[in-house]
C-alpha positions as CSV (number, residue, x, y, z in Angstrom):
1,M,-0.4,-0.4,-0.5
2,V,1.1,3.1,-1.1
3,G,1.1,7.0,0.7
4,K,-0.9,10.5,-0.2
5,H,2.4,11.1,-1.3
6,Y,3.4,8.9,-3.6
7,Q,6.2,9.8,-6.6
8,W,5.3,13.4,-5.0
9,H,9.0,14.0,-6.4
10,K,7.7,13.6,-9.8
11,K,5.4,16.0,-9.7
12,W,8.6,19.1,-10.1
13,R,11.0,20.2,-12.7
14,V,13.8,20.6,-11.3
15,D,16.4,23.0,-12.8
16,L,19.8,23.1,-12.5
17,A,21.1,26.1,-13.5
18,G,18.4,28.1,-14.1
19,R,18.5,27.4,-9.5
20,S,15.3,26.3,-9.2
21,C,12.3,24.3,-9.0
22,A,8.8,24.5,-10.4
23,H,6.0,22.2,-9.8
24,E,3.1,21.2,-11.8
25,T,0.4,23.7,-9.5
26,G,2.2,26.4,-10.8
27,A,4.7,27.0,-7.4
28,V,8.6,27.9,-8.0
29,V,11.5,28.0,-5.5
30,D,14.6,29.4,-6.7
31,F,17.4,28.9,-5.1
32,S,20.8,30.9,-3.7
33,C,24.0,30.5,-1.7
34,V,24.1,31.9,0.8
35,A,27.4,31.6,3.7
36,G,27.7,28.8,2.3
37,E,24.0,26.8,2.4
38,W,22.0,25.8,-0.3
39,V,18.1,28.3,0.7
40,G,15.4,27.8,-1.3
41,A,12.7,31.4,-1.9
42,F,9.4,30.9,-3.2
43,R,8.6,32.6,-6.3
44,G,7.3,36.3,-6.1
45,G,8.4,36.4,-1.9
46,N,4.5,36.8,-0.4
47,A,2.0,37.6,-2.4
48,A,3.0,35.0,-4.1
49,V,3.0,32.3,-1.8
50,E,-1.0,34.1,-0.3
51,A,-2.1,33.9,-3.8
52,W,-0.3,30.1,-4.5
53,L,-2.2,28.5,-1.0
54,V,-5.8,31.0,-1.5
55,S,-5.0,28.9,-5.8
56,H,-5.3,25.3,-4.4
57,K,-8.2,26.3,-1.6
58,F,-5.7,27.1,1.2
59,N,-6.2,29.3,3.5
60,P,-3.0,31.8,4.2
61,H,-3.0,32.6,8.0
62,D,-4.5,29.3,9.6
63,A,-3.2,26.1,10.0
64,N,-3.4,23.8,7.3
65,G,-2.3,26.8,5.3
66,R,1.2,26.8,6.7
67,A,1.7,22.8,7.2
68,R,1.1,22.9,2.7
69,L,3.1,25.6,2.6
70,S,5.9,24.3,4.8
71,R,5.2,20.6,2.7
72,I,6.0,21.8,-0.4
73,M,8.7,23.0,0.8
74,K,9.8,20.6,2.0
75,E,9.7,18.5,-1.3
76,A,11.5,21.2,-3.2
77,S,13.9,21.3,-1.3
78,N,14.2,17.2,-1.4
79,A,13.7,17.7,-5.3
80,W,16.8,20.8,-5.7
81,A,19.1,18.5,-3.6
82,W,18.9,15.0,-5.0
83,Q,18.5,16.9,-8.4
84,K,22.1,17.7,-7.2
85,N,23.7,15.1,-5.5
86,K,22.8,12.7,-8.7
87,N,24.3,15.2,-10.8
88,Q,27.7,15.2,-8.6
89,S,27.3,11.8,-8.5
90,E,27.6,11.9,-12.0
91,K,30.7,14.0,-13.1
92,A,32.7,11.5,-10.6
93,K,32.3,8.9,-12.4
94,T,33.4,10.6,-15.4
């Protein structure tokens, strides 16, 4: 039996050169390196976050909205890290 988030990673498109991850729902997370750490930020800032949550029937000011945003950012970070590590591993093999 699989969970409701089964194959979540297939909903993301990672662009290492453009330093971004795009979700099939339209959410885009941009990554930048700050003090040696990779940091993700929702493209468009707070206004884009609120618009995205509202368009998906979430209230940006309640716990469900914050939980959804937290999960989407976690997914973006995991997709980014997985693709980046995969790319580095492939380079190391050659």
